[in-house]
LUMDO-252144 format. One line per 8 residues: number of its first residue (from 1); their letters; for each residue x negated, y negated, z of N, C-alpha, C. Coordinates in steps of 0.001 Angstrom, whole numbers, plus 500000, padded with zeros to 6 digits. Atoms other than C-alpha are relative to their C-alpha. Layout:
N
NUM = A = X,Y,Z,X,Y,Z,X,Y,Z | ...
END
This chain:
343
1 = XXXXXXXX = 501385,500465,499783,375278,899717,826951,499633,500209,501459 | 500410,499731,498627,373552,901027,830044,498931,499019,500442 | 501027,500885,499469,371396,898916,832322,499133,500721,501027 | 500732,499268,498976,369912,901676,834416,499079,501042,499387 | 500840,498874,500397,367258,904313,834221,500157,501059,501077 | 499872,498935,499020,366663,907425,836295,499823,499464,501416 | 500154,500442,498611,366971,907082,840084,498536,499981,500415 | 501369,500126,499517,363824,905992,841865,499994,500199,501506
9 = XXXXXXXX = 500106,499788,498562,362638,906892,845317,498984,499075,500644 | 501028,500855,499435,359713,904499,845747,500266,498547,499751 | 499860,501433,500184,359350,900742,845928,499333,499588,498704 | 500656,500517,501198,358346,898592,842978,498513,499762,500268 | 501382,500224,499610,355147,897708,844812,499330,501352,500191 | 500652,498690,499869,352772,900659,844379,499511,500288,501408 | 500498,499788,498640,351485,900116,847901,501114,500386,500955 | 498878,499581,499171,354974,900871,849204,500507,498916,500919
17 = XXXXXXXX = 499336,500984,499141,357107,899210,851788,499056,499364,501004 | 500905,500564,499004,354224,898733,854232,499312,498748,499505 | 500657,501187,500549,352771,896144,851863,500934,498807,499936 | 499027,501086,500060,355965,894091,851994,500241,499488,501412 | 499929,500542,498644,355962,891790,854999,501319,499270,500181 | 498728,500626,499668,359512,891130,856111,499965,499643,501480 | 500157,500415,498610,358483,889415,859301,500171,498490,500078 | 499737,501419,499783,358874,885962,860805,499104,499502,501121
25 = XXXXXXXX = 500851,500576,498969,356398,883819,862709,500870,499386,501100 | 499212,500585,498901,357562,882598,866153,500471,498582,499708 | 499604,501383,500298,357576,878996,864945,501156,499972,499005 | 498921,499951,500986,359758,879883,861958,501302,500478,500636 | 498801,499499,499326,362156,881799,864186,500637,498904,500852 | 499469,501097,499195,362507,878848,866576,500672,498948,499114 | 499410,500960,500930,363144,876559,863616,501347,500512,499489 | 498743,499430,500503,365822,878932,862264,501094,499912,501054
33 = XXXXXXXX = 499008,500075,498927,367567,879043,865651,500480,498565,500196 | 499627,501401,499784,367472,875261,866062,500887,499476,498868 | 499220,500490,501129,368740,874503,862574,501317,500751,499859 | 498760,499242,500026,371286,877313,862730,501000,499489,501023 | 499132,500579,498978,372653,875826,865939,500584,498680,499520 | 499515,501280,500525,372885,872384,864349,501032,500219,498898 | 499048,499677,501076,374632,873931,861340,501357,500376,500581 | 498751,499530,499398,377239,875618,863573,500728,498902,500754
41 = XXXXXXXX = 499392,501067,499211,377839,872437,865580,500498,498836,499152 | 499456,501052,500850,378756,870308,862574,501517,499944,500175 | 498560,500160,499717,382310,868901,862933,500904,500968,499254 | 499105,499137,500765,383794,871039,860185,499868,501472,500382 | 500206,498600,499627,382464,874267,861785,500160,500263,501491 | 500017,499793,498557,382502,873697,865526,501305,500615,500498 | 498717,499429,499592,386185,874665,865702,500035,501517,499958 | 500037,498541,500088,385226,878253,864858,499303,500645,501190
49 = XXXXXXXX = 500807,499438,498921,383041,878654,867959,500812,500629,501131 | 499250,499337,498921,385740,879373,870608,500417,501426,499654 | 499605,498647,500403,387005,882363,868622,498797,500933,500003 | 501216,499199,499970,383432,883590,868230,499635,500365,501436 | 500329,499739,498597,382857,883252,871982,500932,501061,500588 | 499057,498996,499482,386033,885224,872779,499693,501382,499455 | 500335,498703,500601,385080,887961,870331,498747,500585,500638 | 501263,499546,499415,381565,888176,871772,500213,500524,501419
57 = XXXXXXXX = 499743,499567,498624,382827,888392,875371,500812,501291,500025 | 499204,498776,500073,385443,891003,874449,499132,501183,499613 | 500871,498926,500454,382772,893023,872688,499013,500426,501082 | 500882,499640,498893,380506,892869,875734,500694,500954,500955 | 499234,499177,499065,383256,894417,877867,500362,501347,499371 | 499564,498772,500679,384538,896933,875295,499494,499984,498563 | 500574,500077,501340,382202,897179,872321,500691,500920,499003 | 499411,499217,501087,383687,898358,869031,498870,500531,499137
65 = XXXXXXXX = 501154,499421,500672,381183,900763,867540,500209,500203,498504 | 499745,499792,501419,382875,901382,864214,500179,498695,499261 | 499756,501194,500794,383641,898977,861407,501355,499409,500359 | 498715,500626,499667,386383,896427,862162,500964,500033,498824 | 498982,500124,501037,389620,896048,860235,499751,498716,499224 | 500318,501209,500770,388816,893613,857382,501151,499004,499925 | 498852,500913,500067,392324,892127,857604,500341,499374,501351 | 499784,500594,498687,392124,891250,861318,498819,499097,500334
73 = XXXXXXXX = 501072,500965,499791,389996,888112,861533,500378,499035,501110 | 499753,500867,498842,389607,885595,864339,499772,498527,499727 | 500141,501424,500331,388674,882350,862582,500060,499798,498495 | 499802,500342,501412,388828,880553,859242,498897,500519,499094 | 501081,499467,500824,385487,881902,858061,500173,501479,499697 | 499774,498574,500229,386779,885474,858250,499251,500899,500962 | 500688,499189,498991,384904,886643,861358,500937,501090,500516 | 499124,498931,499523,386234,890048,862384,499307,501023,500897
81 = XXXXXXXX = 500632,499038,499116,383632,891885,864466,498510,499766,500160 | 501435,500058,499770,380130,892241,865860,499342,501236,499385 | 500746,498897,500601,377524,894400,864148,499201,500708,501083 | 500741,499227,499001,376219,897175,866410,498948,500900,499360 | 500968,499185,500728,374452,899329,863829,499863,499399,498615 | 500225,500618,501307,372844,897960,860698,498948,500819,499264 | 500857,499104,500775,371420,900465,858241,500538,500041,498581 | 499476,499892,501373,371737,901183,854507,501352,500695,499939
89 = XXXXXXXX = 498729,499270,500035,374526,903702,855153,501144,499147,500540 | 498970,500860,499428,376434,901228,857333,500374,498889,499024 | 499723,501073,500961,376093,898452,854740,500863,500513,498847 | 499200,499442,501094,377440,900693,851966,501441,500233,500443 | 498646,499772,499496,380408,901708,854129,500738,498684,500211 | 499372,501295,499752,381070,898094,855111,500449,499338,498699 | 499643,500640,501259,381033,896830,851534,501176,500711,499334 | 498831,499274,500533,383471,899570,850511,501294,499519,500647
97 = XXXXXXXX = 498827,500495,499277,385835,898043,853091,500110,498475,499919 | 499895,501445,500168,385280,894437,851970,499323,499176,501065 | 500704,500696,498928,383006,893517,854896,498571,499666,499587 | 501429,500276,500158,379600,891848,854895,499489,499360,501286 | 500623,500499,498771,377163,890852,857647,499402,498626,499759 | 500483,501375,500140,376177,887248,858295,499678,499451,501381 | 500347,500738,498780,374393,885254,861010,498707,499246,499750 | 501247,500748,500085,371801,882513,861117,499034,500420,501115
105 = XXXXXXXX = 500817,499486,498899,370561,883802,864483,500920,500780,500925 | 499204,499175,499105,371672,886111,867251,500473,501258,499301 | 499536,498749,500611,373535,889354,866570,500743,499743,498705 | 499249,500099,501248,374886,889923,863090,501489,500190,500274 | 498552,499887,499884,378636,889572,862654,500580,500471,498676 | 499297,499565,501203,381063,891190,860210,500998,498928,499581 | 499085,501003,500539,383022,888851,857944,500842,500593,498878 | 499087,499655,501079,385998,889279,855637,500876,498778,499740
113 = XXXXXXXX = 499261,501249,500224,387157,885869,854309,501411,500239,499472 | 498612,499906,500462,390842,885259,853613,500085,499998,498481 | 500098,499981,501460,389878,884641,849977,498583,500374,499614 | 501319,499647,500525,387006,886103,847970,499831,499346,498646 | 500300,500679,501254,385359,884232,845142,499360,501019,499052 | 500440,498919,500880,384992,886693,842250,499957,499533,498553 | 500091,500251,501435,384113,886718,838586,500595,501168,499231 | 499562,499073,501026,386125,888527,835926,499203,499623,498756
121 = XXXXXXXX = 501026,500325,500983,383625,888787,833109,500526,499282,498764 | 499486,500723,501155,385937,887537,830362,500309,498543,500344 | 499830,501391,499595,386217,884291,832356,498659,499323,500277 | 501323,500561,499736,382462,883754,832647,499735,498805,499082 | 500304,501210,500771,381318,880289,831528,498499,499794,499929 | 501429,500268,500213,377874,879680,830038,499857,498545,499579 | 500177,501419,500291,376913,876006,830147,499064,499759,498815 | 500812,500338,501173,375275,874256,827211,498508,500043,500306
129 = XXXXXXXX = 501422,499994,499654,371973,873797,829025,499468,501414,500156 | 500438,498613,499825,371813,877473,829924,499896,500689,498651 | 500099,499418,501351,372586,878525,826333,498738,499507,499299 | 501195,500561,500651,369829,876201,825156,498739,500672,500542 | 501158,499342,499400,367341,877697,827623,499853,501435,499506 | 500041,498625,500490,368276,881213,826516,499444,500062,498583 | 500462,499996,501396,367631,880334,822863,498533,499594,499873 | 501357,500529,500122,364332,878550,823527,498930,501054,500247
137 = XXXXXXXX = 500981,498948,499746,362582,881664,824797,498848,499583,500888 | 501070,500461,499112,360581,879780,827417,499845,500899,501235 | 500021,499176,498795,361400,882326,830124,500202,501469,499644 | 499789,498556,500111,361355,886082,830561,500859,500447,501187 | 499115,499508,498943,364096,887852,832540,499791,501503,500149 | 500156,498576,499702,363584,891231,834214,500972,500401,501091 | 499223,499451,498898,365552,893484,836547,499084,500881,500852 | 500665,499091,499047,364123,895181,839656,498481,500025,499849
145 = XXXXXXXX = 501457,500068,500138,360571,894057,838906,499338,499583,501314 | 500610,500512,498768,359935,892213,842194,501102,499684,501016 | 498901,500200,499064,362808,892735,844625,499519,499289,501260 | 500512,500605,498775,360678,891830,847638,499733,498514,499807 | 500266,501405,500266,359523,888579,846049,501275,499184,499883 | 498733,500702,500183,363097,887654,845147,500690,499757,501340 | 499256,500180,498754,364657,888267,848560,499263,499050,500941 | 500750,500940,499172,361841,886395,850294,500147,498573,499484
153 = XXXXXXXX = 499791,501330,500564,362264,883472,847890,501408,499488,500311 | 498633,500403,499659,366031,883451,848524,500081,499508,501440 | 500016,500407,498597,365276,883133,852239,499078,498823,500248 | 501018,501023,499821,362582,880515,851660,500546,498581,500017 | 499655,501414,499928,362551,876757,851859,500450,499478,498638 | 499488,500629,501215,364447,874641,849330,499785,498505,500107 | 500398,501404,499985,363278,871178,848429,501180,499093,500320 | 498992,500983,499656,365261,868414,850088,501169,500540,500799
161 = XXXXXXXX = 498891,499405,499263,367453,870795,852130,499510,500607,501304 | 500320,499327,498756,367557,872185,855624,499619,501446,499715 | 500381,498602,500158,365812,875512,855921,500841,500853,500947 | 499073,499182,499223,368849,877334,857295,500328,501228,499173 | 499795,498783,500792,368978,880936,856156,500630,501101,500830 | 499421,498805,499385,371087,883976,856961,499233,501256,499575 | 500780,498851,500482,368571,886221,855138,498820,500197,500950 | 500967,499791,498937,366689,887280,858249,499221,501295,499751
169 = XXXXXXXX = 500749,498753,500201,364070,890063,858543,500840,501271,500050 | 499175,498782,500054,366713,892712,859464,500775,500137,498689 | 499302,499966,501295,368721,891775,856352,499030,500423,498902 | 500992,499683,501029,365578,891929,854221,499634,501482,500016 | 500444,498605,499916,364514,895333,855514,501081,500964,499516 | 498923,499094,500403,367915,896960,855017,500244,499913,498493 | 499759,500106,501434,368422,895564,851525,498811,500496,499183 | 501140,499420,500705,364897,896539,850561,500116,501522,499971
177 = XXXXXXXX = 499777,498553,499975,365712,900092,851665,501099,500388,499004 | 498946,499745,500988,368904,899916,849580,499445,499890,498579 | 500646,500124,501309,366779,898794,846656,499191,501248,499682 | 500785,498794,500217,364438,901727,847096,500890,501194,499662 | 499068,498902,500255,367460,904025,847071,500743,499832,498677 | 499358,500225,501284,368672,902477,843800,501368,499357,500081 | 498692,500629,499830,371706,900643,845219,499957,498482,499905 | 500145,501454,500067,370466,897051,845522,499056,499643,498852
185 = XXXXXXXX = 500736,500367,501214,369073,895209,842503,499678,498510,499993 | 500409,501400,500136,367279,891995,841664,499879,499637,498532 | 500394,500521,501319,366905,889826,838606,498938,498936,500237 | 501127,500922,499879,363747,887821,838088,499877,499158,498738 | 500259,500892,501128,362994,884829,835880,498557,499524,500114 | 501431,500329,500017,359358,884268,834902,499741,498910,498975 | 500351,501034,500979,357908,881168,833258,498835,500454,499125 | 501041,499623,500961,355250,881129,830539,498658,500251,500666
193 = XXXXXXXX = 501237,499751,499254,352507,881135,833187,500078,501298,500801 | 499843,498757,499275,353874,884394,834613,500401,499816,501445 | 499590,500279,498624,355212,882758,837782,501484,500307,500187 | 498603,499729,499663,358439,883863,839480,500653,498678,500370 | 499425,501337,499807,360574,880717,839203,501515,500029,500204 | 498566,499892,499776,364105,882023,839652,500376,501451,500180 | 499559,498624,499833,366093,885069,840595,501142,500106,500984 | 498928,499720,499054,368684,886683,842792,500090,501494,500220
201 = XXXXXXXX = 499857,498570,499718,369760,890005,844241,501413,500289,500464 | 498674,499584,499558,372863,891986,845113,500092,501499,500078 | 499739,498589,499764,374420,895374,845701,501007,500511,498979 | 499080,499361,500944,376048,897667,843109,500687,501156,500698 | 499241,498960,499318,378835,899851,844453,501235,500303,499152 | 498916,499695,500929,381198,901658,842098,499958,499035,498834 | 499934,500954,501094,382369,899166,839500,499913,498559,500439 | 500097,501350,499451,381619,896148,841678,498536,499647,500246
209 = XXXXXXXX = 501299,500525,499612,378475,894056,841935,500238,498898,501020 | 499865,500998,498939,378178,892059,845169,498762,499099,499973 | 501123,500927,500041,375967,889024,844610,499708,499486,501405 | 500395,500438,498666,374011,888128,847745,499427,498591,500006 | 500636,501311,499979,371813,885138,846948,499209,499777,498719 | 500814,500381,501150,369918,883266,844247,499045,498876,500409 | 500906,501131,499774,367038,880787,844080,499490,499494,498661 | 500618,500607,501187,365506,878417,841537,498815,499156,500433
217 = XXXXXXXX = 501150,500874,499806,362036,876883,841492,499792,499089,498803 | 499949,500877,501161,362593,875356,838058,501454,499869,499577 | 498608,500336,500297,365779,873764,836743,500716,501093,499204 | 499086,499071,500671,368571,876195,835785,499478,501427,499847 | 500545,498656,500211,366404,879303,836087,500867,501083,500640 | 499135,498973,499411,368737,881136,838480,501245,500191,499144 | 498828,499883,500874,371677,880355,836179,499659,500805,498752 | 500429,499250,501177,369713,881702,833235,499953,501500,500316
225 = XXXXXXXX = 500103,498591,499631,368895,884971,835007,501347,500597,500371 | 498681,499532,499593,372402,885249,836452,500884,500261,498779 | 499250,499784,501241,373856,884927,832952,499607,501332,499367 | 500461,498721,500546,371708,887826,831750,500555,501158,500832 | 499457,498954,499128,372781,889885,834773,501478,500247,499692 | 498568,499826,500229,376480,889248,834152,500290,500560,498614 | 499853,499383,501329,376104,890102,830437,499851,501520,500123 | 500242,498563,499841,374689,893498,831438,501098,500667,500824
233 = XXXXXXXX = 498922,499428,499202,377310,894092,834106,501259,500176,499152 | 498805,499934,500841,380087,893323,831627,499883,501100,498952 | 500181,499006,501055,378656,895485,828854,499875,501418,500551 | 500217,498678,499402,378024,898342,831285,501215,500524,500748 | 498770,499479,499440,381600,898702,832485,500313,499594,501423 | 499649,500494,498675,381500,896882,835799,501311,499222,499907 | 498692,500655,499988,384859,895451,836823,499931,498541,500408 | 500139,501404,499610,383811,892280,838600,498755,499783,500835
241 = XXXXXXXX = 501143,500439,499211,381141,890354,840470,500544,499194,501174 | 499526,500680,498796,381843,889288,844060,498961,498999,500480 | 500903,501033,499509,380326,886009,845228,500282,499578,501429 | 499626,500290,498615,381896,886004,848742,500718,498654,500102 | 499412,501329,499871,382514,882314,849485,499746,499180,498734 | 500232,500842,501179,382927,879722,846694,498907,498970,500251 | 500989,501079,499995,380007,877400,845966,500065,499315,498642 | 499972,500681,501301,379631,874790,843205,499285,500784,498902
249 = XXXXXXXX = 500774,499273,501008,377038,876958,841452,500817,501084,499330 | 499281,498880,500610,379298,879947,840947,501372,499608,499471 | 498687,500379,500523,382651,878189,840528,499885,499364,498624 | 500151,500598,501323,381294,876230,837568,499648,501046,498942 | 500299,498919,500939,380284,879560,836015,501187,500943,499792 | 498801,499221,500256,383804,880985,836178,500524,500812,501159 | 499488,499298,498831,384150,882509,839636,501238,499269,500528 | 498815,500601,499390,387520,881932,841321,500447,500836,501192
257 = XXXXXXXX = 499580,499356,498761,389165,882772,844611,501265,500814,499808 | 498805,499155,499987,391641,885616,845057,500269,500401,501447 | 499687,499620,498614,393456,886744,848232,499248,501254,500440 | 500723,498857,499432,391741,889221,850526,500656,501334,499635 | 499309,498751,500275,394416,891881,850021,499770,500459,498568 | 500243,499652,501396,394000,891738,846245,498565,500470,499800 | 501404,499606,500109,390223,891951,846615,499790,501420,500517 | 500145,498660,499440,390452,895022,848842,500598,501054,499077
265 = XXXXXXXX = 499388,499058,500939,392819,896713,846382,499099,500227,498790 | 500810,499895,501210,390484,895986,843492,498687,500736,500235 | 501234,499249,499767,387287,897266,845103,500312,501473,500229 | 499597,498598,499842,389182,900434,846038,500234,500628,498630 | 499746,499475,501343,390313,900835,842414,498703,500199,499226 | 501267,499919,500729,386757,900267,841169,499031,501006,500596 | 500923,499090,499320,385202,902743,843609,499723,501264,499187 | 500160,498766,500771,385727,905616,841170,499055,499843,498819
273 = XXXXXXXX = 500906,500230,501126,383516,903989,838528,498610,500505,500351 | 501331,499427,499766,380156,905713,838167,498931,498954,499730 | 501106,500949,500109,377616,902962,838832,498723,500740,500378 | 501150,499142,499713,374543,905142,838528,498901,499266,500742 | 501059,500586,499189,371824,904519,841053,498671,500100,499259 | 501321,499956,500622,368295,903743,839978,499523,498618,499646 | 500581,501286,500376,366092,901014,838653,500597,499526,498686 | 499370,500556,501195,367780,898743,836125,498954,499372,499081
281 = XXXXXXXX = 500865,500615,501006,366248,897399,832928,500810,499049,499136 | 499371,500901,500959,367058,894453,830686,499904,500652,498632 | 499982,499251,501258,368120,896021,827389,500474,499169,498819 | 499680,500858,501139,368710,893032,825147,499080,498795,500053 | 500816,501216,500025,367031,889786,824129,500846,498810,500430 | 499291,501151,499462,367936,886364,825471,500868,499307,498955 | 499181,500631,501032,369245,885108,822126,501344,500713,499852 | 498733,499267,500044,371861,887865,822145,500906,499551,501139
289 = XXXXXXXX = 499214,500484,498864,372988,886745,825591,500496,498586,499730 | 499605,501374,500307,373042,883124,824390,501205,499955,499066 | 498891,499957,500954,375501,884133,821663,501263,500628,500587 | 498865,499342,499361,377832,885869,824129,501163,499031,500171 | 498777,500776,499822,381403,884552,824068,500965,500831,500842 | 499102,499210,499151,383186,886069,827103,501466,499745,499666 | 498581,500132,500274,386853,886756,826480,500363,499957,498534 | 499726,499994,501433,386489,886759,822692,500567,501354,499597
297 = XXXXXXXX = 499377,498759,500477,388048,889482,820534,499118,501206,500253 | 500923,498896,499754,384937,891587,820977,499404,499892,501411 | 500505,500248,498654,384587,890578,824625,500078,501218,500892 | 500232,498926,499044,384551,892629,827778,501156,500242,500958 | 498897,499824,499061,387967,892434,829448,500551,501418,499931 | 499384,498677,499977,389435,895763,830554,501424,499916,500547 | 498658,500189,499476,392679,894273,831878,500693,498945,499156 | 499286,501009,500761,395421,892124,830302,499479,498610,500311
305 = XXXXXXXX = 500536,501342,499815,394211,888577,829771,500988,499130,500758 | 499192,500934,499230,395475,885980,832241,499340,498642,499915 | 500606,501328,500064,394930,882231,831765,499306,499660,501310 | 500787,500296,498806,392275,881004,834186,500173,498556,500409 | 499965,501330,499421,392719,878018,836455,499151,500035,501242 | 500943,499808,498906,389625,877998,838633,500169,498926,501060 | 499940,500930,498881,389613,876384,842065,498856,499006,499895 | 501087,500979,500035,387651,873090,841964,499065,500191,501187
313 = XXXXXXXX = 500995,499790,498944,384453,873131,844008,500385,499275,501281 | 499700,500753,498788,385805,870469,846384,501100,500644,500821 | 498957,499325,499248,388603,872828,847438,499471,501236,500721 | 500566,498857,499280,386202,875391,848931,500400,499942,501466 | 499645,499993,498582,387148,876495,852461,499008,499173,500803 | 500877,500941,499303,385752,873881,854888,498934,500653,500852 | 500976,499353,499142,383889,876462,856977,499001,500838,499234 | 500930,499188,500783,382111,878184,854130,498628,499353,499961
321 = XXXXXXXX = 501340,500578,500137,378320,877750,853894,499905,499149,498753 | 500168,500879,501138,377275,874967,851578,498758,500373,499218 | 501162,499722,500838,374804,875187,848709,498752,499461,500677 | 501258,500424,499420,371250,875027,849955,499863,500319,501473 | 500071,499676,498586,372071,876243,853454,499764,501476,500229 | 500338,498600,499842,370974,879825,852820,501147,500930,499700 | 498852,499161,500309,374363,881067,851617,499769,500768,498720 | 500089,499374,501308,374853,883476,848734,500278,498971,498921
329 = XXXXXXXX = 499834,500992,501057,374307,881087,845760,500762,500670,498876 | 499447,499072,500899,375976,882846,844099,500595,499152,498940 | 500055,499068,501010,382130,892444,840516,501045,501010,500319 | 499204,498814,500283,385965,894140,840619,501357,499584,499582 | 498603,500162,500343,389215,893773,838616,500668,501339,500132 | 499281,498742,499954,391900,896344,839151,500075,500569,498600 | 500007,499366,501309,392023,898864,836357,501258,499667,499221 | 498756,500218,500706,395633,898091,835557,500628,498645,500265
337 = XXXXXXX = 499322,501236,499661,396451,894728,837125,499000,498914,500342 | 500855,501149,499755,394764,891321,837132,500707,499048,500940 | 499392,500960,499092,395387,888883,839984,500081,498652,499317 | 499886,501312,500647,396734,885553,838655,499072,499000,500651 | 500858,501032,499429,394447,882542,839107,500727,499203,501066 | 499401,500856,498984,394986,880313,842141,500557,498747,499326 | 499361,501176,500597,397339,877442,841298,500253,498955,501078
END
């Protein structure tokens, strides 16, 4: 079952990229800097700052222009280098090496956490409420219909939470360009009034999907859309879905942490998979997704089954971003070997 169509060269918006405003008002930028500083100074994160300062000073003296070694990190969050060039080509190369860029303000930094939180599709869990929503038909799910709207909503304010986001205008512009090239994709959830009430976006590279972020404006809508996305990824031959750091949202859906070395081996093994570029389409109805039983006899595993023992949400690394702080709310098993669950 394919989820793609022919490659596209233009944006979804007929007016093109110029009509998409990935900018930030001065007041919003000052707010992001202030809240980002407060976020970094929290007791559980402040210990990471000396290593960041040393890396920054070293880079000022002898800047490293290429991509850093993903296995040489300087703090518990997986910081391993400063970003000097940030373009679609650089992002694709970085993701092939297990790196991703992150920063609330200031220069972007490259990260490679000691553990990556990933989903093997036969371990995906669909909650009862999400199955019920899928059967009710109250929402419509699309792919690549409004990438700009989705990424801006992911960076937007969330009720009752600090507006701390790592999805800054440079991130938006590069991922929008990746979307135009057919590498980055969004899923959208629309209510009966035609309003965008949930969604998320990520990057497809080989047999891996890298989930970047999600948002919900109505209860469980991002989970509903994310379930449809993972159904399509599984049926289309993807190996796994990478969620970066663990969060309660994704761990309760079946994501679990694996060691960095295993993750790097698996994305290398999945690189040969032909994940065709282009605009994706939803090719099934929501009731079919609601009936999906991952790991069943007719399921989607391509590797020997291994009993799953997922890491509880409270065991997430203490320096990882928390839900609602602009983190990825959040695609690769080795072709021949599955990493055992964390015990």
